[in-house]
C-alpha positions as CSV (number, residue, x, y, z in Angstrom):
1,M,-39.9,2.5,-6.5
2,S,-40.6,-1.1,-7.4
3,A,-43.1,-2.3,-9.9
4,V,-44.0,-5.4,-12.0
5,F,-44.1,-4.6,-15.7
6,Q,-46.6,-5.9,-18.2
7,S,-45.4,-7.3,-21.6
8,D,-46.4,-4.1,-23.5
9,S,-44.4,-0.9,-23.3
10,S,-46.8,0.8,-20.8
11,F,-46.0,1.3,-17.1
12,P,-47.6,-1.0,-14.5
13,V,-50.8,-0.4,-12.7
14,A,-50.7,-1.3,-9.1
15,A,-54.1,-2.0,-7.5
16,K,-54.9,-0.5,-4.1
17,P,-55.2,-3.0,-1.3
18,A,-58.8,-3.8,-0.6
19,K,-60.1,-2.5,2.7
20,K,-61.3,-5.0,5.2
21,S,-65.1,-5.3,5.5
22,R,-66.8,-4.1,8.7
23,A,-67.7,-7.7,9.5
24,S,-64.1,-8.9,9.3
25,Q,-63.0,-5.9,11.4
26,K,-65.4,-7.1,14.1
27,G,-63.9,-10.6,13.9
28,S,-67.0,-12.4,12.4
29,S,-66.5,-16.0,11.3
30,F,-65.6,-16.9,7.7
31,A,-68.7,-17.5,5.5
32,F,-67.8,-20.5,3.4
33,G,-71.2,-20.4,1.6
34,K,-70.3,-17.0,0.1
35,Y,-67.4,-18.4,-1.8
36,R,-68.7,-21.9,-2.3
37,E,-69.2,-21.6,-6.1
38,I,-65.8,-20.1,-6.8
39,I,-64.0,-22.5,-4.5
40,I,-65.7,-25.5,-6.3
41,A,-65.0,-23.9,-9.7
42,V,-61.4,-23.3,-8.8
43,G,-61.0,-26.8,-7.3
44,F,-62.4,-28.4,-10.5
45,F,-60.1,-26.1,-12.5
46,L,-57.0,-27.1,-10.5
47,L,-57.9,-30.8,-10.6
48,F,-58.6,-30.7,-14.3
49,D,-55.4,-28.7,-15.0
50,L,-53.4,-31.1,-13.0
51,G,-54.7,-34.0,-15.0
52,V,-54.1,-32.2,-18.3
53,L,-50.6,-31.2,-17.1
54,V,-49.8,-34.8,-16.3
55,L,-51.0,-36.0,-19.7
56,N,-49.3,-33.2,-21.4
57,F,-46.0,-33.9,-19.6
58,Y,-46.2,-37.6,-20.4
59,T,-47.2,-37.1,-24.0
60,S,-44.6,-34.3,-24.5
61,F,-42.0,-36.6,-23.0
62,K,-42.9,-39.4,-25.5
63,I,-42.9,-36.9,-28.3
64,D,-39.4,-35.7,-27.3
65,Q,-38.3,-39.3,-27.5
66,D,-40.0,-39.7,-30.9
67,T,-38.3,-36.6,-32.1
68,V,-34.9,-38.1,-31.1
69,A,-35.8,-41.3,-33.0
70,I,-36.9,-39.3,-36.1
71,N,-33.7,-37.2,-36.0
72,L,-31.5,-40.3,-35.6
73,S,-33.4,-42.3,-38.2
74,G,-32.8,-39.4,-40.6
75,R,-29.2,-39.4,-39.6
76,Q,-29.0,-43.2,-40.4
77,R,-30.3,-42.5,-43.8
78,Y,-27.8,-39.7,-44.4
79,V,-24.9,-41.8,-42.9
80,S,-25.6,-44.7,-45.2
81,Q,-25.2,-42.4,-48.2
82,R,-22.2,-40.8,-46.7
83,V,-20.5,-44.2,-46.4
84,A,-21.4,-45.0,-50.0
85,R,-20.0,-41.7,-51.2
86,T,-16.7,-42.0,-49.3
87,L,-16.2,-45.5,-50.9
88,L,-16.6,-44.0,-54.3
89,E,-14.1,-41.2,-53.4
90,L,-11.6,-43.8,-52.2
91,D,-12.0,-45.8,-55.3
92,A,-11.4,-42.7,-57.4
93,M,-8.2,-42.0,-55.6
94,R,-7.1,-45.6,-56.1
95,A,-7.8,-45.4,-59.8
96,A,-5.9,-42.1,-60.1
97,G,-3.0,-43.6,-58.3
98,K,-3.2,-41.0,-55.5
99,P,-2.8,-41.7,-51.8
100,Y,-6.0,-41.9,-49.8
101,K,-6.9,-38.7,-48.1
102,P,-6.9,-39.0,-44.2
103,E,-10.1,-36.9,-44.0
104,T,-11.9,-39.2,-46.4
105,L,-10.8,-42.3,-44.4
106,A,-11.8,-40.6,-41.2
107,E,-15.3,-39.7,-42.6
108,L,-15.8,-43.4,-43.7
109,R,-14.8,-44.8,-40.3
110,A,-16.9,-42.2,-38.4
111,G,-20.0,-42.9,-40.5
112,T,-19.6,-46.7,-40.2
113,K,-19.2,-46.4,-36.4
114,I,-22.2,-44.1,-35.9
115,F,-24.4,-46.3,-38.1
116,Q,-23.4,-49.4,-36.2
117,I,-24.1,-48.0,-32.7
118,S,-27.3,-46.3,-33.8
119,Q,-28.5,-49.5,-35.4
120,A,-27.9,-51.4,-32.1
121,A,-29.7,-48.6,-30.2
122,F,-32.8,-48.8,-32.4
123,R,-32.9,-52.6,-31.8
124,D,-32.1,-52.8,-28.1
125,G,-32.1,-49.2,-26.8
126,G,-29.2,-47.3,-25.4
127,T,-27.3,-44.0,-25.1
128,I,-25.6,-42.7,-28.3
129,P,-24.3,-39.4,-29.5
130,G,-27.0,-37.1,-30.7
131,G,-26.9,-34.7,-33.7
132,D,-25.1,-32.1,-31.6
133,G,-22.6,-34.7,-30.3
134,K,-24.1,-34.8,-26.8
135,P,-25.3,-38.2,-25.5
136,V,-29.0,-39.0,-25.8
137,Y,-31.0,-42.0,-24.8
138,L,-32.8,-43.9,-27.7
139,E,-35.6,-46.3,-26.8
140,P,-35.8,-49.5,-28.8
141,V,-38.3,-49.7,-31.6
142,I,-41.4,-51.5,-30.4
143,S,-44.0,-51.0,-33.1
144,E,-44.6,-54.0,-35.3
145,R,-43.9,-52.2,-38.5
146,G,-40.8,-50.6,-37.0
147,R,-39.4,-53.9,-35.9
148,E,-40.0,-55.3,-39.3
149,L,-38.2,-52.5,-41.0
150,E,-35.4,-52.7,-38.4
151,D,-34.9,-56.4,-39.3
152,K,-34.6,-55.4,-43.0
153,V,-32.0,-52.8,-42.2
154,D,-30.1,-55.2,-40.0
155,A,-30.1,-57.8,-42.7
156,L,-28.6,-55.4,-45.3
157,W,-26.2,-53.8,-42.9
158,K,-24.5,-56.7,-41.2
159,P,-22.8,-58.0,-44.5
160,Y,-22.1,-54.4,-45.4
161,Y,-20.5,-53.8,-42.0
162,Q,-18.4,-57.0,-42.3
163,K,-17.0,-55.9,-45.7
164,L,-16.2,-52.4,-44.3
165,Q,-14.2,-53.9,-41.4
166,P,-10.9,-54.1,-43.3
167,L,-11.3,-50.4,-44.4
168,L,-11.6,-49.4,-40.7
169,K,-8.0,-50.3,-40.2
170,D,-4.8,-49.0,-41.8
171,G,-3.2,-51.0,-44.6
172,F,-6.3,-52.3,-46.4
173,T,-5.9,-53.7,-49.9
174,P,-7.5,-52.5,-53.1
175,E,-9.4,-55.8,-53.1
176,D,-10.9,-54.9,-49.7
177,L,-12.0,-51.6,-51.1
178,A,-13.4,-53.2,-54.3
179,D,-15.3,-55.8,-52.3
180,A,-16.9,-53.1,-50.0
181,L,-17.7,-50.9,-53.0
182,A,-19.3,-53.7,-54.9
183,Y,-21.6,-54.5,-52.0
184,S,-22.4,-50.8,-51.6
185,Q,-23.3,-50.4,-55.3
186,A,-25.4,-53.5,-55.2
187,Y,-27.4,-52.9,-52.0
188,N,-27.1,-49.1,-51.3
189,I,-30.4,-48.2,-53.1
190,K,-32.2,-51.0,-51.3
191,L,-30.7,-49.9,-47.9
192,L,-31.7,-46.3,-48.7
193,G,-35.3,-47.4,-49.4
194,V,-35.6,-49.3,-46.2
195,A,-34.1,-46.4,-44.3
196,N,-36.7,-44.0,-45.9
197,D,-39.5,-46.3,-44.8
198,F,-38.0,-46.4,-41.3
199,V,-37.9,-42.6,-41.1
200,T,-41.5,-42.5,-42.3
201,E,-42.5,-45.0,-39.6
202,T,-40.9,-43.0,-36.8
203,Q,-42.6,-39.8,-38.1
204,Q,-46.0,-41.5,-38.1
205,I,-45.5,-42.6,-34.5
206,G,-44.6,-39.1,-33.5
207,A,-47.5,-37.7,-35.5
208,S,-49.9,-40.0,-33.7
209,R,-48.7,-38.9,-30.3
210,A,-48.9,-35.3,-31.4
211,S,-52.5,-35.9,-32.4
212,V,-53.2,-37.3,-28.9
213,L,-51.5,-34.2,-27.4
214,R,-53.7,-31.9,-29.5
215,M,-56.8,-33.8,-28.4
216,V,-55.8,-33.4,-24.8
217,Q,-55.0,-29.7,-25.2
218,T,-58.2,-29.1,-27.2
219,G,-60.3,-30.8,-24.5
220,G,-58.4,-28.9,-21.8
221,I,-59.0,-25.6,-23.6
222,V,-62.7,-26.3,-24.0
223,L,-63.2,-27.2,-20.4
224,A,-61.1,-24.2,-19.3
225,L,-63.3,-21.9,-21.5
226,L,-66.4,-23.4,-19.9
227,N,-64.9,-22.9,-16.5
228,F,-63.9,-19.4,-17.4
229,A,-67.4,-18.6,-18.7
230,F,-68.8,-19.7,-15.4
231,I,-66.5,-17.6,-13.4
232,L,-67.0,-14.6,-15.8
233,F,-70.8,-15.0,-15.5
234,K,-70.7,-15.1,-11.7
235,F,-68.3,-12.2,-11.2
236,L,-69.0,-9.9,-14.1
237,R,-70.6,-7.4,-11.8
238,R,-67.4,-7.1,-9.8
239,L,-65.4,-5.9,-12.9
240,K,-66.8,-2.4,-12.5
241,T,-65.2,-2.2,-9.1
242,S,-62.0,-3.6,-10.4
243,D,-61.9,-1.1,-13.2
244,A,-62.3,1.7,-10.8
245,A,-59.4,0.4,-8.7
246,I,-57.3,0.1,-11.9
247,E,-58.1,3.6,-12.9
248,A,-57.1,4.9,-9.5
249,A,-53.8,3.0,-9.7
250,T,-53.2,4.4,-13.2
251,E,-53.8,7.9,-11.9
252,E,-51.3,7.2,-9.1
253,N,-48.8,5.9,-11.7
254,R,-49.2,9.2,-13.6
255,E,-48.6,11.2,-10.4
256,I,-45.5,9.1,-9.7
257,L,-44.2,9.7,-13.2
258,A,-44.9,13.4,-12.8
259,S,-43.1,13.7,-9.5
260,V,-40.0,11.5,-9.7
261,R,-36.7,13.4,-10.2
262,E,-35.2,10.7,-12.4
263,G,-35.9,10.1,-16.0
264,L,-37.9,6.9,-16.4
265,F,-39.1,5.2,-19.6
266,L,-39.1,1.9,-21.4
267,L,-36.9,1.0,-24.4
268,T,-38.2,-1.4,-27.0
269,P,-35.9,-3.9,-28.8
270,D,-35.9,-1.7,-31.9
271,G,-34.6,1.2,-29.8
272,Q,-37.8,3.2,-29.5
273,L,-39.2,5.0,-26.4
274,G,-42.1,3.5,-24.6
275,S,-45.6,5.0,-24.3
276,Q,-45.0,6.6,-20.9
277,L,-42.1,8.9,-19.8
278,S,-41.6,10.7,-16.6
279,R,-41.7,14.4,-16.6
280,S,-38.1,14.7,-15.6
281,T,-37.1,12.8,-18.8
282,H,-37.9,15.8,-20.9
283,E,-35.9,18.2,-18.6
284,L,-32.9,15.9,-18.5
285,F,-32.8,15.6,-22.3
286,G,-33.4,19.3,-22.7
287,K,-36.2,18.8,-25.2
288,T,-39.8,17.4,-25.3
289,L,-39.7,13.7,-26.2
290,S,-42.5,11.6,-27.8
291,P,-43.4,7.9,-27.4
292,G,-42.0,5.9,-30.3
293,Q,-39.0,8.2,-30.9
294,D,-35.7,6.6,-31.7
295,F,-33.7,6.7,-28.5
296,F,-30.3,6.7,-30.2
297,Q,-31.3,9.6,-32.5
298,V,-32.2,11.6,-29.4
299,L,-29.1,10.5,-27.6
300,G,-26.9,11.3,-30.7
301,T,-27.7,15.0,-30.2
302,L,-26.3,15.0,-26.7
303,V,-23.1,12.8,-26.8
304,P,-20.2,12.2,-29.2
305,G,-20.4,9.6,-31.9
306,K,-18.0,7.1,-30.1
307,V,-20.1,7.1,-27.0
308,L,-23.3,6.7,-29.0
309,S,-21.9,3.7,-30.9
310,D,-20.7,2.1,-27.6
311,G,-24.1,2.7,-26.1
312,R,-25.9,1.1,-29.0
313,D,-23.7,-2.0,-28.7
314,Y,-24.3,-2.2,-25.0
315,V,-28.1,-2.1,-25.4
316,D,-27.9,-4.8,-28.0
317,L,-26.1,-7.0,-25.5
318,L,-28.8,-6.5,-22.9
319,F,-31.5,-7.6,-25.4
320,S,-29.5,-10.8,-26.1
321,P,-31.0,-13.5,-23.8
322,H,-27.8,-15.5,-23.6
323,V,-25.9,-12.5,-22.0
324,K,-26.2,-12.3,-18.2
325,E,-27.3,-8.9,-17.0
326,Q,-25.1,-8.9,-13.9
327,L,-22.0,-9.5,-16.0
328,V,-22.4,-6.5,-18.2
329,Q,-23.6,-3.9,-15.7
330,G,-20.0,-2.9,-15.0
331,I,-19.2,-2.1,-18.7
332,N,-22.1,0.3,-19.2
333,P,-20.6,3.1,-21.4
334,L,-23.5,5.4,-20.6
335,A,-23.0,5.1,-16.8
336,E,-21.4,8.6,-16.9
337,V,-21.5,10.7,-20.0
338,Q,-21.0,14.4,-20.7
339,A,-24.0,15.7,-22.5
340,T,-24.7,19.1,-24.1
341,T,-28.4,20.1,-23.7
342,K,-30.5,23.2,-24.1
343,N,-31.7,25.1,-21.0
344,R,-35.0,26.9,-20.8
345,L,-33.4,29.9,-22.5
346,G,-32.3,27.8,-25.4
347,Q,-28.6,28.0,-24.4
348,D,-26.2,25.1,-24.6
349,T,-25.6,23.6,-21.2
350,T,-23.1,20.9,-20.3
351,R,-24.1,18.4,-17.7
352,Y,-23.3,14.8,-16.8
353,L,-26.0,12.1,-17.2
354,S,-26.1,8.6,-15.9
355,F,-28.1,6.0,-17.8
356,H,-29.0,2.7,-16.0
357,F,-30.7,-0.2,-17.8
358,N,-32.7,-3.0,-16.3
359,R,-34.3,-5.9,-18.2
360,V,-38.0,-6.3,-18.2
361,L,-38.6,-10.1,-18.7
362,D,-41.7,-11.9,-19.9
363,G,-41.4,-15.6,-19.9
364,G,-37.6,-15.5,-19.9
365,V,-37.6,-13.2,-23.0
366,V,-36.3,-9.6,-22.7
367,R,-39.3,-7.5,-23.8
368,H,-38.1,-4.1,-22.8
369,L,-35.4,-2.2,-20.9
370,L,-36.3,0.0,-18.1
371,V,-34.1,3.1,-18.5
372,T,-33.3,5.3,-15.5
373,V,-31.6,8.7,-16.2
374,Q,-30.1,10.8,-13.5
375,D,-28.3,14.1,-13.5
376,I,-24.9,13.4,-11.8
377,S,-23.3,16.7,-12.5
378,Q,-22.9,17.6,-8.9
379,K,-21.4,14.2,-8.1
380,V,-18.9,14.5,-11.0
381,E,-18.0,18.0,-9.9
382,L,-17.5,16.8,-6.3
383,E,-15.3,14.0,-7.5
384,A,-13.3,16.4,-9.5
385,R,-12.9,18.7,-6.5
386,L,-11.9,15.7,-4.3
387,Q,-9.4,14.6,-6.9
388,G,-8.0,18.2,-7.0
389,E,-7.8,18.2,-3.3
390,R,-5.9,14.8,-3.3
391,Q,-3.5,16.2,-5.9
392,R,-3.1,19.4,-3.9
393,S,-2.3,17.3,-0.8
394,Q,0.2,15.2,-2.7
395,K,1.9,18.4,-4.0
396,E,2.0,19.9,-0.5
397,F,3.5,16.7,0.8
398,S,6.1,16.7,-1.9
399,M,6.7,20.4,-1.2
400,L,7.3,19.6,2.5
401,L,9.8,16.9,1.6
402,K,11.5,19.3,-0.7
403,A,11.6,21.8,2.2
404,F,13.2,19.2,4.4
405,E,15.9,18.7,1.9
406,T,16.7,22.4,1.6
407,E,19.5,24.0,3.6
408,P,17.9,25.2,6.8
409,A,19.6,28.7,6.6
410,M,18.4,29.1,3.1
411,M,14.9,28.1,4.1
412,R,14.9,30.6,7.0
413,N,16.1,33.3,4.6
414,F,13.3,32.4,2.1
415,V,10.7,32.5,4.8
416,A,11.9,35.9,6.0
417,R,11.9,37.3,2.5
418,S,8.5,35.9,1.7
419,E,6.8,37.1,4.9
420,A,8.1,40.6,4.3
421,S,7.0,40.5,0.7
422,L,3.5,39.2,1.4
423,L,3.0,41.8,4.2
424,E,4.1,44.5,1.8
425,I,1.5,43.3,-0.7
426,N,-1.1,43.3,2.0
427,D,-0.2,46.9,3.0
428,L,-0.3,48.0,-0.6
429,L,-3.8,46.6,-1.2
430,R,-5.2,47.9,2.1
431,S,-3.6,51.3,1.7
432,T,-6.1,52.0,-1.1
433,S,-9.7,53.0,-0.5
434,S,-12.8,53.9,-2.4
435,A,-11.5,57.5,-2.5
436,S,-8.2,56.5,-4.2
437,S,-7.8,57.6,-7.8
438,E,-7.5,55.1,-10.6
439,H,-3.8,56.0,-11.0
440,Q,-3.1,55.2,-7.3
441,V,-4.9,51.9,-7.6
442,L,-3.0,50.9,-10.7
443,K,0.2,51.9,-9.1
444,A,-0.6,49.6,-6.1
445,V,-1.5,46.8,-8.5
446,D,2.0,47.2,-10.2
447,G,3.7,47.1,-6.9
448,A,1.9,44.0,-5.8
449,Y,2.4,42.5,-9.2
450,R,6.2,42.9,-8.9
451,R,6.4,41.5,-5.4
452,I,4.2,38.5,-6.0
453,H,6.1,37.7,-9.2
454,A,9.4,37.8,-7.3
455,F,7.9,35.6,-4.6
456,K,6.7,33.1,-7.3
457,G,10.2,32.9,-8.8
458,D,11.8,32.5,-5.3
459,A,9.4,29.7,-4.4
460,A,9.9,28.0,-7.8
461,S,13.7,28.1,-7.4
462,L,13.4,26.0,-4.2
463,G,10.9,23.6,-5.8
464,L,8.0,24.8,-3.7
465,D,5.4,24.4,-6.5
466,V,2.3,24.8,-4.3
467,L,3.4,28.3,-3.2
468,A,4.4,29.1,-6.8
469,T,1.0,28.0,-8.1
470,L,-0.9,30.1,-5.5
471,A,1.2,33.1,-6.4
472,H,0.5,32.5,-10.1
473,Q,-3.2,32.4,-9.4
474,F,-3.1,35.7,-7.6
475,E,-0.9,37.1,-10.3
476,S,-3.6,36.2,-12.8
477,E,-6.2,38.2,-10.8
478,L,-3.9,41.2,-10.8
479,Q,-3.4,40.8,-14.6
480,K,-7.2,41.0,-15.2
481,L,-7.2,44.4,-13.5
482,K,-4.3,45.6,-15.5
483,D,-5.9,44.3,-18.8
484,T,-9.2,46.1,-18.1
485,G,-7.4,49.3,-17.0
486,V,-10.4,50.0,-14.7
487,A,-9.8,49.5,-11.0
488,S,-10.8,51.0,-7.6
489,G,-9.9,50.6,-4.0
490,D,-13.0,48.4,-3.5
491,T,-11.9,46.0,-6.2
492,L,-8.5,45.6,-4.6
493,L,-10.0,44.8,-1.2
494,A,-12.2,42.1,-2.9
495,L,-9.2,40.3,-4.5
496,P,-9.0,36.7,-3.4
497,L,-5.4,36.9,-2.2
498,P,-4.6,33.7,-0.3
499,L,-2.4,35.6,2.1
500,E,-3.5,33.7,5.2
501,D,-3.0,30.4,3.5
502,L,0.4,31.4,2.3
503,L,1.5,32.7,5.7
504,N,0.3,29.5,7.4
505,K,2.4,27.5,5.0
506,L,5.3,29.8,5.5
507,A,4.9,29.2,9.3
508,T,5.3,25.5,8.6
509,F,8.5,26.1,6.6
510,K,9.8,28.4,9.4
511,L,9.6,25.4,11.7
512,I,11.4,23.2,9.2
513,G,14.1,25.9,8.7
514,A,14.6,26.0,12.5
515,R,15.0,22.2,12.8
516,K,18.8,22.6,12.7
517,T,21.1,25.5,13.5
518,G,24.5,26.1,12.1
519,T,27.4,28.4,12.5
520,D,27.4,29.7,8.9
521,S,25.9,33.1,8.2
522,A,22.7,33.3,6.2
523,A,24.7,34.8,3.3
524,G,27.2,32.0,3.5
525,A,24.6,29.3,3.6
526,N,22.7,30.8,0.7
527,A,25.9,31.1,-1.3
528,A,26.7,27.4,-0.7
529,S,23.4,26.2,-2.1
530,L,22.7,28.9,-4.7
531,N,24.6,27.0,-7.5
532,A,22.4,23.9,-7.1
533,V,19.2,25.9,-6.7
534,L,19.7,27.9,-10.0
535,A,20.8,24.8,-11.9
536,Q,17.8,22.9,-10.8
537,L,15.5,25.9,-11.6
538,A,16.9,26.0,-15.1
539,S,16.3,22.2,-15.5
540,D,12.7,22.4,-14.1
541,V,11.7,25.4,-16.2
542,G,13.2,23.7,-19.3
543,A,11.3,20.5,-18.6
544,D,8.0,22.5,-18.3
545,C,8.7,24.2,-21.6
546,G,9.7,21.0,-23.5
547,K,13.4,22.1,-23.6
548,R,16.7,20.5,-22.5
549,V,19.1,22.8,-20.7
550,L,22.6,22.2,-19.3
551,A,23.3,24.9,-16.7
552,S,26.7,25.9,-15.5
553,V,26.4,28.0,-12.3
554,R,29.3,29.5,-10.4
555,M,28.0,31.7,-7.6
556,S,30.4,30.5,-4.8
557,S,31.9,33.9,-4.4
558,A,28.6,35.2,-3.1
559,Q,29.5,34.0,0.4
560,D,31.5,37.2,0.8
561,M,28.5,39.3,-0.2
562,P,26.3,41.1,2.4
563,A,23.0,39.4,3.0
564,D,20.9,42.3,1.8
565,K,22.7,42.5,-1.5
566,L,22.8,38.7,-1.9
567,D,19.0,38.6,-1.7
568,Q,18.8,41.2,-4.5
569,V,21.4,39.3,-6.6
570,R,19.5,36.1,-6.0
571,E,16.2,37.7,-7.2
572,I,17.9,39.1,-10.4
573,A,19.5,35.7,-11.1
574,I,16.3,33.8,-10.7
575,Q,14.4,36.1,-13.1
576,L,17.2,36.1,-15.7
577,V,17.6,32.3,-15.6
578,R,13.8,31.9,-16.2
579,N,13.9,34.4,-19.0
580,A,16.9,32.8,-20.6
581,V,15.3,29.3,-20.6
582,V,11.8,30.5,-21.7
583,H,12.7,33.1,-24.3
584,G,16.3,32.3,-25.2
585,V,17.0,28.6,-25.5
586,E,15.2,27.0,-28.4
587,A,13.3,23.7,-28.5
588,P,15.6,20.7,-29.2
589,Q,14.2,20.1,-32.7
590,V,14.7,23.8,-33.6
591,R,18.3,23.8,-32.3
592,M,19.2,20.6,-34.2
593,A,17.7,22.1,-37.4
594,S,20.1,25.1,-37.1
595,G,23.1,22.9,-36.4
596,K,23.2,23.3,-32.6
597,A,23.3,20.6,-29.9
598,A,19.9,19.6,-28.6
599,E,20.7,20.8,-25.1
600,G,20.9,24.6,-24.6
601,Q,23.9,25.9,-22.8
602,L,23.3,28.4,-19.9
603,Q,26.1,30.0,-17.9
604,V,25.5,31.9,-14.7
605,E,28.5,33.4,-12.9
606,L,29.1,35.9,-10.1
607,V,32.7,37.3,-9.8
608,R,34.4,40.1,-8.0
609,D,37.3,41.9,-9.7
610,A,40.4,43.5,-8.3
611,S,38.6,46.8,-7.8
612,S,36.1,45.1,-5.6
613,E,33.3,45.5,-8.1
614,W,30.8,42.6,-8.5
615,Q,29.5,41.3,-11.8
616,L,26.6,38.9,-12.3
617,S,26.4,37.5,-15.8
618,V,23.7,35.2,-17.3
619,R,24.4,33.9,-20.8
620,D,22.5,31.5,-23.1
621,D,23.4,30.2,-26.5
622,G,19.8,30.5,-27.8
623,A,18.0,32.4,-30.5
624,G,19.1,35.9,-29.4
625,L,17.1,39.1,-29.5
626,N,15.4,39.8,-32.8
627,A,14.6,43.5,-33.1
628,D,12.1,43.0,-36.0
629,R,10.1,40.5,-33.9
630,I,10.0,42.9,-31.0
631,R,8.9,45.7,-33.3
632,R,6.0,43.6,-34.7
633,K,5.0,42.7,-31.1
634,L,4.9,46.4,-30.1
635,E,2.7,47.1,-33.1
636,D,0.4,44.2,-32.2
637,L,0.1,45.5,-28.7
638,G,-0.9,48.9,-30.1
639,W,1.8,50.8,-28.1
640,Y,3.1,52.6,-31.2
641,S,2.1,53.2,-34.8
642,S,4.1,51.7,-37.6
643,E,5.6,55.1,-38.4
644,Q,6.8,55.6,-34.9
645,L,8.3,52.1,-34.8
646,E,10.2,52.8,-38.0
647,S,11.7,55.9,-36.5
648,F,13.2,53.8,-33.6
649,S,16.7,52.3,-33.8
650,D,17.1,48.6,-33.1
651,K,18.7,49.4,-29.7
652,Q,15.7,51.5,-28.8
653,I,13.4,48.7,-29.9
654,V,15.2,46.0,-27.9
655,A,15.1,48.3,-24.8
656,H,11.4,47.7,-24.7
657,I,11.9,44.2,-23.3
658,F,12.3,45.9,-19.9
659,K,9.0,47.7,-20.1
660,P,6.2,46.5,-17.8
661,G,3.6,44.3,-19.5
662,F,5.8,43.6,-22.6
663,S,6.4,39.9,-23.5
664,T,7.2,38.2,-26.8
665,A,5.4,35.0,-25.5
666,S,2.3,34.0,-27.5
667,E,0.3,33.3,-24.4
668,A,0.8,33.7,-20.6
669,G,1.9,30.7,-18.7
670,K,3.5,29.7,-15.4
671,H,6.9,30.9,-16.3
672,A,6.4,33.7,-18.9
673,G,4.0,35.9,-20.8
674,R,3.1,38.4,-18.1
675,G,5.7,41.0,-19.1
676,V,6.9,41.5,-15.5
677,G,10.1,39.4,-15.3
678,L,12.6,41.8,-16.9
679,D,10.7,44.8,-15.4
680,L,11.3,43.3,-12.0
681,V,15.0,42.8,-12.9
682,Q,15.4,46.4,-13.9
683,A,13.6,47.6,-10.7
684,T,15.9,45.4,-8.5
685,V,19.0,46.6,-10.4
686,Q,18.0,50.2,-9.6
687,R,17.6,49.4,-5.9
688,L,21.0,47.7,-6.0
689,G,22.6,50.7,-7.5
690,A,23.9,48.6,-10.4
691,R,24.4,48.9,-14.1
692,L,22.6,46.5,-16.5
693,L,24.4,45.6,-19.7
694,L,22.9,43.6,-22.5
695,S,24.5,42.0,-25.5
696,S,22.9,39.7,-28.0
697,V,23.6,38.2,-31.4
698,P,20.6,36.8,-33.3
699,G,20.8,33.0,-33.6
700,Q,23.9,32.8,-31.3
701,H,23.5,34.1,-27.8
702,T,22.1,36.6,-25.3
703,E,24.0,37.8,-22.2
704,F,22.9,40.0,-19.3
705,K,25.5,41.6,-17.1
706,V,24.8,43.4,-13.8
707,R,27.7,45.4,-12.3
708,F,27.7,47.0,-8.9
709,A,30.0,48.2,-6.3
710,A,30.8,46.2,-3.2
């Protein structure tokens, strides 16, 4: 929508195009007589205006020259006094035995120079520096009185200038200074009087030309009024028709303001809303606005104080005529702002608004700003989604690179385990129905929870963060069902499990794992890389938790272990390493405060003794298990009363760390807080037919040992 704005704060009124008369539609000839009077009146008006314009231009040009002469004659008067003053200052320095100040000498020489060249220009004309230092042309004085005064100034100045000559150079003598000062004191008052008379003369010349200009303008105005009266008299009857057209255009303007989806209004220089606002403006601001309201007070209820302050400064820039609008459009702080508004129900709603400002000029002066407000919430949300997709693509690309770096046999083994685990989860969820009991549903949820948690840890150990993140998201959905305690078969079927996406990604990794074949067994290949995988897992989890961990992993003997048992040992080791870093190792500042090294020590070892019994041990030098802390957590969870907890021994209390849903973490995160890690460890230990041993000293260490037969 384009419009031409008037100088007031109202919106424009666009007249409808006049319809062609029937005679013109038929192609009749142009009737000159019908428009004879207006054409003659307009012709006289244009001719007269052209004459007045020429006279105004010429007179204004001469007045500009007279203004230059007045300014420069005033400067001559001032300079003469400045020269006299600097002579007195130099004499005072001489009398005090002080060296002459360079700035005083510079002032004397500059004043002498400017007086000399100005005096020559007044006599003969010429270009000299103006009051702002820029060159201006000064015409010679031509009036009789002006020439007479100029001769007097010249007669006084020439001897003065001669006596000042020695002082314009370095190394002048006190006698030179005394000679110039004596002349100054003798003739300065007379020179000042003549200069005053000369200023008065130039002012009178300018005043006379201004009087001529006023006469020309007055005559022009009188004739223009007469011409206007004639036109008004002839065409007064047509005003009624014009008023009707204007009213129709105004009504159209109201309809436009009521139908546009953007917020439209004018902003005055003092920050007030104009008299007309589009209907959408009220909806975008979440309140009914009134003309004359303070825009920044209204905006202050929507945006933070810093954004409001920046917006006020930006609007001030746009109202500054010396600032180019195009140069500041790119720094608009209100181009995209988050605003909190009220919806129709009075509830707080967050949306993104875009304010765009355009100047409304009148004679080169910024009268108003046209403000356009748009709701760009969908655009911002789309950009956020696109950014998220870009980040997801980058993560997937990094994950593929990580997969290429992984031992092919280990990748094949991971894909096989993951496919089996995901299919088991799918079977668990689909095995429930609307007829299933709540106990059966929650049992399926627990089974799916353990498997997806194991899958998440397995993916994280190989650096496959995208898979781990998808698993964590599904884990969160399962946790919601566990927290509510209310579930049905239908709710499980409705869970947004990204099984297809995960399986598709696993198919890609299957191709990567098959890129190279080897002679090593799957167990041997896994054992060869298991040390590096667990060490890297400890480092990655520590970095995510703001901790520093030095992991010593010795799992090489796993190459003699059957593949099925090695998978179970690997699963246990992954969960115990994550648990040790998250819950055991302290933050660097805490460790140093207790006299420990900043880096936590983690030892993971798999050995086989002489009786062919295997032992997996995971030991950290962290905070250890605190029975009192576990007891308080159990009470907070509401699992037991305080009397029941007091009846438990510390060993019984510590045993609860293996219970499903128990965690000492303050909040659930990517690596801890679900209460499923050690539960999964215990379940896997039972499948392995192993024994789980736990030892811990508060403030010193925690060690898990898993012993099982070959």
